[in-house]
C-alpha positions as CSV (number, residue, x, y, z in Angstrom):
1,M,153.0,27.9,-47.3
2,V,152.7,30.5,-44.5
3,S,155.6,31.5,-42.4
4,Q,155.7,32.5,-39.0
5,I,158.7,34.5,-37.3
6,K,158.2,34.6,-33.4
7,V,160.0,37.2,-31.5
8,N,160.3,39.5,-28.6
9,E,162.1,42.3,-29.8
10,I,163.1,43.9,-33.5
11,I,166.0,46.2,-33.2
12,K,167.3,47.8,-36.3
13,Q,170.8,46.8,-37.4
14,S,172.0,50.0,-38.4
15,G,170.3,53.3,-39.6
16,S,167.1,54.8,-38.9
17,S,164.3,53.1,-39.8
18,I,163.0,49.2,-40.0
19,S,161.8,48.0,-43.4
20,I,159.2,45.2,-43.2
21,G,157.6,44.5,-47.1
22,E,157.9,46.2,-50.5
23,S,156.1,48.9,-51.9
24,G,152.5,48.3,-52.4
25,D,152.1,45.1,-49.7
26,T,149.8,45.6,-47.0
27,I,151.0,45.3,-43.6
28,N,148.4,43.7,-41.3
29,L,149.4,44.6,-37.5
30,A,147.2,42.8,-34.8
31,G,144.4,42.9,-36.7
32,S,144.5,46.4,-38.8
33,S,146.1,46.8,-42.2
34,Y,148.4,49.3,-43.2
35,S,149.3,49.9,-46.8
36,T,153.0,50.7,-47.4
37,S,152.0,53.2,-49.6
38,V,152.5,56.5,-48.6
39,A,150.1,59.2,-49.3
40,G,151.5,62.1,-51.1
41,T,154.1,60.2,-53.2
42,V,152.9,60.5,-56.8
43,S,153.7,64.5,-57.5
44,F,153.9,66.3,-61.1
45,V,154.4,69.7,-62.5
46,G,154.2,69.6,-66.7
47,K,154.2,72.7,-68.9
48,L,154.3,74.0,-72.1
49,I,157.8,74.5,-72.7
50,T,158.8,74.4,-76.9
51,S,156.9,77.6,-77.8
52,N,154.2,79.3,-77.4
53,Q,150.5,77.3,-78.6
54,T,148.2,79.1,-81.0
55,I,144.8,78.0,-80.8
56,S,141.9,79.1,-83.2
57,D,139.5,81.6,-82.2
58,N,136.2,80.7,-80.2
59,T,137.5,76.4,-80.5
60,T,137.9,74.4,-77.4
61,T,141.3,73.1,-77.8
62,K,143.9,71.1,-75.9
63,I,146.9,72.7,-74.4
64,N,150.1,70.4,-75.3
65,L,152.0,70.4,-71.9
66,N,155.2,68.9,-73.1
67,G,157.7,69.4,-70.6
68,E,158.1,68.7,-67.1
69,D,159.8,70.2,-64.1
70,F,159.8,66.7,-62.1
71,D,157.0,63.5,-62.3
72,T,157.9,61.5,-59.5
73,D,155.8,58.0,-60.8
74,N,156.4,58.8,-64.5
75,A,152.7,59.3,-64.7
76,F,152.9,62.7,-66.9
77,D,153.0,62.1,-70.1
78,T,154.9,64.7,-72.3
79,S,154.0,63.5,-75.5
80,T,149.8,63.7,-74.8
81,G,150.1,66.4,-72.0
82,K,148.1,63.7,-69.7
83,F,148.4,63.0,-66.2
84,T,147.2,59.4,-64.9
85,V,147.1,57.6,-61.8
86,P,149.7,54.9,-61.2
87,S,148.6,51.7,-60.8
88,G,148.4,51.3,-56.4
89,Q,147.7,55.5,-56.2
90,A,144.1,56.0,-55.8
91,G,142.8,58.4,-53.3
92,K,142.4,62.3,-53.1
93,Y,144.4,64.7,-55.2
94,F,145.1,68.0,-55.2
95,I,145.3,69.2,-58.8
96,G,146.1,72.8,-60.6
97,L,145.9,74.1,-63.6
98,S,147.2,77.9,-64.8
99,C,147.1,78.9,-68.3
100,Q,148.2,82.4,-69.6
101,I,145.8,83.4,-72.5
102,S,146.3,86.5,-75.0
103,S,145.0,88.1,-78.1
104,G,147.0,89.9,-80.8
105,A,147.5,93.2,-80.4
106,N,144.5,94.4,-82.5
107,D,142.5,92.1,-81.2
108,N,139.8,92.1,-78.6
109,F,139.3,89.9,-76.1
110,N,135.6,88.7,-75.1
111,F,136.3,85.9,-72.6
112,G,138.8,82.9,-72.6
113,K,138.5,80.1,-70.4
114,V,141.0,77.6,-69.2
115,Q,139.3,74.0,-68.4
116,M,140.1,70.5,-66.9
117,Y,139.2,67.4,-68.6
118,K,138.9,63.9,-66.6
119,N,138.7,61.4,-68.7
120,G,137.4,63.2,-71.5
121,S,134.7,65.0,-69.7
122,L,134.7,68.6,-68.7
123,V,134.7,68.8,-65.0
124,A,136.4,72.4,-63.7
125,V,136.3,75.5,-65.6
126,N,137.8,79.2,-65.4
127,E,136.6,81.9,-67.1
128,D,137.1,85.5,-67.9
129,D,134.5,87.9,-69.7
130,D,136.0,90.7,-70.9
131,R,133.4,91.8,-73.4
132,T,132.8,95.4,-71.9
133,T,136.5,96.2,-70.9
134,N,138.3,94.5,-74.2
135,G,141.4,93.4,-72.7
136,R,144.3,91.5,-74.8
137,G,144.8,88.9,-72.1
138,Y,144.7,86.7,-68.7
139,T,145.8,84.2,-66.6
140,A,143.0,81.5,-65.7
141,Q,143.8,78.8,-62.9
142,I,141.8,76.0,-61.7
143,N,142.1,74.5,-58.0
144,G,140.8,71.8,-56.5
145,I,140.7,68.1,-54.5
146,W,139.5,65.2,-56.8
147,D,138.8,61.7,-56.1
148,L,140.9,59.8,-58.9
149,S,140.8,56.3,-59.3
150,V,143.8,54.3,-60.9
151,G,143.9,54.7,-64.8
152,D,142.0,58.3,-64.6
153,Y,143.2,60.9,-66.5
154,I,143.7,64.8,-66.5
155,E,143.9,67.2,-69.9
156,M,144.1,71.0,-69.9
157,Y,141.9,72.6,-72.5
158,A,141.7,76.5,-73.6
159,V,139.2,78.4,-75.4
160,C,139.2,81.9,-76.2
161,D,136.9,84.7,-78.1
162,T,138.4,87.4,-79.7
163,G,135.4,89.0,-81.0
164,N,136.9,89.4,-84.6
165,G,138.3,86.1,-85.6
166,G,141.8,86.9,-84.5
167,S,144.2,84.0,-83.3
168,V,144.8,83.2,-79.9
169,T,148.4,82.6,-78.0
170,I,148.6,79.9,-75.3
171,T,151.9,81.4,-73.4
172,N,154.8,79.0,-73.0
173,S,156.9,78.5,-69.8
174,Q,160.4,79.4,-70.9
175,G,162.0,80.8,-67.8
176,E,159.1,80.9,-65.6
177,R,155.8,79.3,-65.6
178,K,153.1,80.3,-67.4
179,T,150.8,77.8,-68.9
180,Y,151.4,74.3,-66.7
181,M,149.6,71.6,-64.3
182,Y,150.7,70.3,-60.9
183,G,149.3,67.9,-59.2
184,F,149.8,65.5,-55.8
185,R,148.0,62.5,-54.0
186,I,147.1,63.6,-50.3
187,A,145.0,60.7,-49.4
C-alpha cells in the first residue's frame, strides 16, 4: 500500500539537517530522482606493511598489500590485497598505486614495472628502463580515473629485471608509505 503525507512545511526539530530515507534509497522530488548515496563516500588506502616482499627476477608478481590506513566501506581486503567496488557504489573512481622496487647491491637494474589489474586483466603500467645507467631501483606510480561497476576489483602487480637473475625487493610501508594503493569514488 502506498502512503502519502501532505504538509505545507517541514522544519527541523533540532540539529542542522533533515533526513529522508535510508542509505541507498532513491528519493523522487517533483519528478526528478535523487540518490541518497553521496559520491566520494568510498575511500581507502591499502599498503604493504608486514615486511619487504621479495619477488623473482623478471616475473610478474602480485603485491601483497596486507595492511590499511583506512577503509570507509570495508572494500579493501588485506588478505587478498584487492579493492572491490561495494554494492550500490558503481561510478568513476580515482585510483592510485605506488610501488618502491629495488634490486640487490650487486645486481644491475634493467627495468621495473608497476601494473594495475582490473578484474584480472592488465589496464595500466608504469615502467622505468635503466638498461643504460644500471640503477638499483625506483618508485613507480600509476594514477587515473576508471569507470568501475559493483564487484569490479583492482590489484597491484610488479615485475623487475635485474639482468643477472638476482632477487628483487618490494619495499614495505613501515613508518612511511612506500608501496600502497589508494582510491575514492568521485561520481
